[in-house]
N, C-alpha and C positions, 0 to 999 in steps of 0.2 A: 550264467553265460559270461565268459571272460570279457574284458573291456576290449574295445577295438584299439589299435596302435595309437590312434589320434586321441581317443579318450584317456588312454594311459598316459600319454605325454601330458596332456592337460592336468591330470591329477598329480603327476610328479611335479610338474612346473609350479603349481599352486602350493604343493606341500614345501617345496624348497624356498619359495618366497615367503611362506609364513614363518618359516625358520630363520630367515635372513632379516625378518622384521625385527628380530630381538637383538640383532648385531652381526657383524661380518663373520664369515666362517671360511675355511679352506675347503677345497674338494674333497680332501680326505675326511674332514668333519661332516661334510653333507653326505658322503658315502655311508659313514657309520650311523648317522641319525636317520637317514631315510631307508637304509637297507638296500639301496640301488648299487648297481656295479659301478666301478670306476669309468668305464666307457660310457655308460648312460649319464652319469653325472657330468662328464666332459661335454657331451652333446646338449645336455640340459643347460648347463651355464653358457655355452655359445648361443643357443637358441634365445635365452633371456637377455644376453648381451645384444644380440641383433635387434631384440624388440626394445632396447633402451632402457630396460628395468634394472639390469645388473651390470656392475663394472668391477674392475679390480680397484681396491681402496688401500692396499698396502700388503705388507708381508707378515706371515706368522712369526712371532717372537719366539722362536725355538732354536737352541744351539744344536746344530748338527752338521755334518759334512754336506757340502754342496749348498746349492741356493735354497733359501727358505721358500716354503709354499706360499703361493699368493692367496691373499684374502679377498673374498668376493662379498660385495654388499650391495644393497638396493641404491639405485641412483636417486639421491635425496632430492634433487630439484626436478625430478620427473614430473612432479605436480606440486601445487602450493595450496594450503588449506587456511581457513580462517575460524575462529571460534569467538562468540560473543556471549558475555554475561549481561543480561538485560535485567536491570532492577526497576524499581518504581521511579527513582530519581537519578539514575546514572546507568551508564553503559561502559563496559570494558571489553576490548578486543585484543586478540592476538593473531598474528599470521605466522605460519610455520611451513616447513618443508613436509615432504610425504612421510617423514618418520616422527614428525612432531617437535623437531628443534625449532624453538621460537626465534623468529627473524625480526619481528617488529611487534611493538605493543603500545596500546594508548588506552586512556579512560577519559571520560568526561561527564560532567553533571548535565542533566537535561531538565527542562521545565515542563512538567507533566501538563501544565494548563495551556500550554501552546503546542497542540499535537503536531501540526505541520512542521514547526521548527525542530521539534524532537526528532521527527522521522528524518529531515534533511541533515541534521547533525550526526545521526547515527550512520547514515549512508556515507557521508563524508568521511567519518572516522574509519570506516572499513576501507574505503577506496584509497585514503591517504596511507594507512598502514600497509595495504598491499603494494603501494607505489614504493615506499620505503624498504620493504622487504625484497624488492627486485621481482616481484610476481607479475608476469604478463597478464595472468588470468588466475582466478580461484577456481579449483576443481570442486571442492566442497566447503560449505559453511555450516558449522555446527553451532546451534544456539540453546543455551539454557534460559528458560523464562518461567516466572511464576505464573501459575494458572493451569488450567485443563488442557492438555494436548491430546487430541483425538488419535488413538494409536493406529487406526486404520488409514487416515488421510494425512496425518501429521500437521493439521490445522489447529491453530490456537482457538479455543473455545471461549465464549464470553463467561468470565468469572467475576462475581461481585467484588468490588473495591479495587480492581485493577484499572490502570489508566488506558484511555483510549488509544494513545498513540503506539501501543504494543502491536495492535492489529495493523496499524499503518506500516510499521517498520517490517512486519512479515511480508505484506503486500510488495513493499518497495524492494526488499531483498530478493524476493521471488522473481522480480523483473530483471535482476542481474544474471549474468552467464554463471553457470555452476550449479551444483545440487545442494539444496537446502535441507538440513536435517534438524528438526525442531524437537526438543524434549523439554519436560518439566525440569526446573533447575534442581529440584531435590533428586530427581532421578539421575541426572548427570553427575552430581555430587556423590551419589552412591557408587556409581561406576568408578569414579576417581579414587574413593576410599577403598574400594576393592582392588584396584590395580596398583595404586601408589600410596595408599594411606594405612589406616588402622584396622582394616578388615581383610588384608591379604590372605589370611589363613583361614577364611571362612567362605564356604560356598553358600551358605544361607545365614542372612543377617538383616536387621533393619537399621536404617539411618534415621534418627529423629532430628530434624532440622530445627535449629534455634538461632535465628538471624533477625532481620527486621520483622519477619512473620514466622509462622510455624508450618511444619509439614513432616511428611515422612516418606521414605522410599523402602521399597521391599526387594531383595535379591534372595530368590529362592532356587536353590540347586544351581547357582552360578548364573541364573537367568533373571533380568529385571522384570518384576511383575507390575504391569501398568494398569491392570483392571480392564473390564469391558468397555469403559468409555474414556479411559484414561485418569480416572479418579482415585485410583488406589493410593492410599497414604495422605489424602487431603485431610489431615488431622486437625487444622485449624477449625473445620466445621463440627468437630466432635462435641455434642452436648455434654456439659459438666454440671454437676450440682451447684446451684446457687447462681447460675448465669441464665438470664432469660432468654427464651428462644420460642420459636424459631425466628432469628433475625439475622441477616447476612452479617458477618464479622463477629458474631458472638460465638461463644463456645470456647474450645481450648485456646484459641488465639487470644482471647481476653486474659488468660492466665500467664502465658509464656512468650508473647510477643515482646519485641525490644521495648516498646512503650509500657507495657505491663510491668516487666521486670525493673525498668527505671523507676517507675512509681513505687514498686515494692522496696527498692533500694533507698529511696527517699525516706520512707517510713522508718528505716533502719539508720538514717542519718549518714547514708553513703552517697557521695557524688564523685564523678570523674569526667574528664574530658576525653571524648572519643577521637580516634585518628579520622582522617578525611575518608569518606565513603563507608565507615564502620558504624554499625548499629550502636547507638548510645549505650545500651545495656552491656555491650561486650567490655566496655572500659570499667564499668562498676563491678561487674563480676571478676574481672581481672584484680581490681583493686581489693575486693573482698577476700579473695584467696591470697592475696599478698599480705594483707593485715590480719587474716584469721577471723574474719567476721562470721563466726559460727551460727549465730541466730539467723542472720540473713541467708547464709548458705543452706541451712536446714529448711527455711521457709520456701526457698527457691527449689530444692530438691522435692519437697511436697507437691509442688505444682508440676514439675517436669514428670515426676513418676507417674502421675495421672495419665499423661499422653503415652509413656512407655508401657504401663500396665494394660492399656487398651490394645496394644500391639501384641504383647507377649501372651495375653490370656487367649487370644484368638489364634495366632499364628505360630506361637512357640518357636521364634527364630533362633533362639539360643545365644544371641549376641545383639545388643543395641549399641550403636555408636552415636554419641550426642554430638551432632555435626553443626555447622554454621559457625560464625564467629563467637557465638555465646557459648556453644558446646566446648569450643577449643579454649576459650578463656577460663571456663570453669575447671578444665583439666581433670586430674585424678580426684581431687577432693569433691567436686560435684558428682563425677561418675560413681564414686564409692558411696556417697549418700543415696543416690538413686537406686543403685544396686541393694543397698540395705533396705530400702523400702519395698522394692519388689520381692525380696525374699521374705519379708514380713507378711506381705499381703497374699503371696501365692507359693506352692510348692514348686512350680516350674522353674528350674535352674536356668539363670540368665546372666551372662557376663555384660557388663556395662563398661564401655571405654570412651574416652574423649576423642574427638577428631584430630587426625594429625595434619589436616589440611586447612581447617576452618572454611572461611568464605572463598578462599582460592579454589576450593573443590569444584565450584560450578564451572569456572573457566577451564580447569583442568580436564574435567569430564566432557565438557562440549568440545574441547580439542581432540580428546580420544575418539569421539563419535565421527568427528570430521575426517580424522586420519583413516579410521577403519572403513568409512565410506568410500573414500578416494582409493585405498588400497583394494578394497573388495571389487570396485569397478575396473581398475587397471589390471588387477591380477586375473579377473574373469575374462577380460578382453583379450589378454595374452593368451589364456587358455583356449579361447574360441578361434583365435587366428590360425 
């Protein structure tokens, strides 16, 4: 059954908006990309303009007789969004326009031993950044947070070792106007690596997170795999030989967390000073690569490869990105060593790459989720109008 005229208009409007999300286009370009007629595109652009979603943003830079074609783009300040990267001891926030251009950003350390103060400080950070960005209200807020996030409800589930104030922040932010989108930090980091990092050419890959803690995220056929309870990729709980269990916090985490890697580095006579808010191990791994500390890098690769092999042997993703600050600090030297170990242990071919984004992937991914939530809502609302 053919679509009704109103349904067809809604489909066309949404397709055009999704195309414009990637940058301004002329009416002629929209005609070619959508396959619609020029009169239909002209009517569509006027309709979206009347709805306050599309406007003229310039002219096409084309040498020809007569006036240049007008470029149409999404109205960036139609809505504002925020993104948060919530760690154990710190919070970072950005506020951006509808297309993700950052307008204000801030970060602050928090004291996990005073939950009420940590919650107040986080809320103040968000509201102050929104004010500096000129946002009257926030349409959507994307959050990357350690721990289990229920995929059905978006609620943060109790996870061993995480501070109490995380739950308080979620409750406080839900009381603010706007839509809250909560994801596990490694999951949003994988989205960022897929869109803007080192996995853009892969529809299926795994991100092995190496930061303060450890974890993994799985993108299968272009879709983030969260698991039945939101626990897919919780690699820190993976039992490993020689580590007593079952004890919360034991497992792969004791091999590849920042504290474990720093201790390993000390055994090899390596020390370095980390940047603010950076895991201590990132600095020593970066130093090891710089000075060519082969024995330490080999020992580190032995540990990281255990986590990578647990993913590749079950899911065969074809590509593993070593994420987080430590994965990026290790660069190609660490990635190559991990790849060698995987090849020696299994016939499953696996590419191993370092992260292009490091720790910033969490905030970048949280911003992507916030922008998409706002765009989906506004575009769908326009389609229904």
